[in-house]
C-alpha positions as CSV (number, residue, x, y, z in Angstrom):
1,M,-6.6,33.5,9.5
2,S,-4.0,32.9,6.9
3,L,-4.2,29.2,6.2
4,A,-6.6,27.2,4.1
5,R,-6.5,23.6,3.0
6,G,-8.5,22.6,0.0
7,L,-9.5,19.1,1.1
8,S,-13.2,18.8,2.0
9,Y,-12.8,16.2,4.7
10,Y,-11.4,18.6,7.3
11,T,-14.0,19.4,9.9
12,G,-12.1,21.7,12.3
13,A,-8.7,23.1,13.0
14,I,-6.0,22.7,10.3
15,F,-2.3,23.3,10.7
16,E,1.0,23.3,8.7
17,I,4.7,23.5,9.2
18,N,6.3,26.2,7.2
19,V,10.0,27.0,6.5
20,P,11.0,30.5,5.4
21,D,11.9,30.7,1.7
22,L,10.1,27.5,0.9
23,A,7.0,27.6,-1.3
24,G,4.4,25.4,0.4
25,S,4.8,23.5,3.6
26,L,6.8,20.7,5.1
27,G,3.7,19.1,6.5
28,G,0.1,19.6,7.3
29,G,-3.0,18.1,8.8
30,G,-6.0,18.8,10.9
31,R,-9.2,17.6,12.3
32,Y,-11.4,15.3,10.2
33,D,-14.3,13.8,12.2
34,G,-16.1,12.2,9.3
35,L,-13.2,10.7,7.3
36,I,-12.9,7.4,9.1
37,G,-16.6,6.8,9.0
38,M,-16.5,7.1,5.2
39,F,-14.5,3.9,5.2
40,G,-15.9,2.1,8.2
41,K,-19.1,1.6,10.0
42,E,-18.5,4.0,12.9
43,Q,-18.0,7.7,13.0
44,I,-14.8,8.2,14.9
45,P,-13.5,11.7,15.6
46,A,-9.9,12.1,14.6
47,C,-7.0,14.3,13.7
48,G,-3.9,13.6,11.8
49,F,-0.7,15.1,10.3
50,S,1.6,14.2,7.4
51,L,5.2,15.2,6.7
52,G,6.5,15.7,3.2
53,L,9.8,13.8,3.1
54,E,10.8,15.1,-0.3
55,R,10.3,18.7,0.9
56,I,12.3,18.0,4.1
57,L,15.2,16.7,1.9
58,V,15.1,19.8,-0.3
59,V,15.3,22.1,2.7
60,M,18.2,20.0,4.2
61,E,20.1,20.1,0.9
62,E,19.5,23.9,0.4
63,R,20.8,24.6,3.9
64,G,23.9,22.4,3.5
65,M,22.8,20.0,6.2
66,F,24.0,16.9,4.4
67,Q,27.5,18.3,3.8
68,K,27.7,19.2,7.5
69,L,26.9,15.6,8.4
70,V,29.5,14.3,5.9
71,D,32.1,16.6,7.4
72,E,31.3,15.4,10.9
73,G,31.6,11.8,9.7
74,K,28.0,11.1,10.5
75,L,26.9,10.5,6.9
76,K,28.5,8.7,4.0
77,L,27.3,9.7,0.5
78,D,28.3,6.5,-1.1
79,L,25.7,3.8,-1.0
80,A,27.7,0.9,0.4
81,D,31.2,-0.2,1.4
82,V,31.2,-3.4,-0.6
83,L,29.2,-5.3,-3.2
84,V,29.0,-9.1,-2.8
85,T,28.7,-10.7,-6.2
86,V,26.5,-13.6,-7.0
87,W,28.4,-16.1,-9.2
88,N,25.6,-18.5,-10.0
89,E,22.2,-19.7,-8.6
90,D,23.9,-22.3,-6.3
91,A,26.1,-19.6,-4.7
92,I,23.3,-17.2,-3.7
93,G,23.0,-18.7,-0.2
94,E,26.8,-18.3,0.4
95,S,26.7,-14.7,-0.9
96,L,23.9,-13.8,1.5
97,K,25.7,-15.6,4.3
98,L,28.8,-13.6,3.6
99,A,26.8,-10.3,3.4
100,G,25.4,-11.1,6.9
101,E,28.9,-11.6,8.3
102,L,30.1,-8.3,6.8
103,R,27.0,-6.5,8.1
104,R,27.7,-7.8,11.6
105,E,31.1,-5.9,11.3
106,N,29.1,-2.7,10.6
107,L,29.8,-2.7,6.9
108,R,27.3,-1.4,4.5
109,V,26.8,-4.3,2.1
110,L,24.9,-4.7,-1.2
111,V,24.3,-8.1,-2.7
112,Y,23.9,-8.2,-6.5
113,P,20.2,-9.1,-7.1
114,E,20.9,-12.2,-9.4
115,A,23.5,-14.5,-10.8
116,D,25.2,-12.6,-13.6
117,K,28.6,-12.0,-15.4
118,L,31.1,-10.5,-13.0
119,G,31.8,-7.6,-15.4
120,K,28.2,-6.6,-15.3
121,Q,28.2,-6.8,-11.5
122,F,31.3,-4.6,-11.3
123,K,29.8,-2.0,-13.6
124,Y,26.7,-2.0,-11.4
125,A,28.8,-1.4,-8.3
126,D,30.8,1.3,-10.0
127,S,27.6,3.1,-11.1
128,L,26.5,3.2,-7.5
129,G,29.9,4.5,-6.2
130,V,30.8,1.2,-4.5
131,K,34.6,0.9,-4.5
132,T,35.0,-2.7,-3.5
133,A,33.5,-6.0,-4.8
134,I,33.8,-9.4,-3.2
135,I,33.9,-12.3,-5.5
136,L,32.6,-15.6,-4.2
137,R,32.8,-18.4,-6.8
138,E,32.9,-22.2,-6.4
139,E,36.7,-22.3,-5.8
140,E,36.5,-19.6,-3.1
141,I,33.6,-21.3,-1.4
142,A,35.4,-24.7,-1.4
143,E,38.5,-23.1,0.1
144,N,36.6,-20.9,2.6
145,K,38.2,-17.8,0.9
146,V,37.0,-14.8,-1.0
147,K,38.5,-12.6,-3.6
148,V,38.3,-8.8,-3.1
149,K,38.6,-6.4,-6.0
150,N,39.2,-2.7,-5.7
151,L,37.1,-1.4,-8.5
152,Q,39.1,1.8,-8.7
153,T,42.5,0.3,-9.1
154,G,41.6,-3.2,-10.4
155,E,43.8,-4.7,-7.7
156,E,42.6,-8.1,-6.4
157,K,43.5,-9.9,-3.2
158,T,42.4,-13.2,-1.7
159,F,41.4,-13.5,1.9
160,S,40.3,-16.2,4.2
161,R,36.7,-15.7,5.3
162,G,37.9,-14.9,8.9
163,E,40.4,-12.2,8.0
164,L,38.2,-10.6,5.4
165,T,35.8,-8.8,7.7
166,A,38.6,-7.3,9.8
167,D,40.6,-6.0,6.8
168,I,37.6,-4.6,5.0
169,A,36.2,-3.0,8.2
170,S,39.6,-1.4,9.0
171,G,39.9,0.0,5.4
172,K,43.1,-2.0,4.7
173,F,41.7,-2.9,1.2
């Protein structure tokens, strides 16, 4: 016997997942016949298990597993491919519609959470590592176009809605 859990509701076997060189465990659980009855009318025998997501992430980071996934092209460290701006309250619906179109092209899309000044939205995107912002104002909506801004170079280009998704998805901008 080398395992003890300090929670008094366990009534039988207990178990844990351990990783060498990690203090503590990745998960643990056991049998707790009286626990459900404490919160309900019936005594129901049960057992359960819980994983520690934060501890799993620590182990993955320490073992270089994230970098391996990045190197294999299976994981991107940046949060999103593009940020769709929200020009004003009336444009929120169009911004969400555009975000949906881009997501159907398998792009990772953030939508700014509220109508705000474009400069503030660009700073937000930059702080998250998003390199491209899509500007959708009244004039772009009326013309069925969007303006795309490369936040690293400052370059801007106007696209029709139809050609935008293909160019962004292919990385042309």
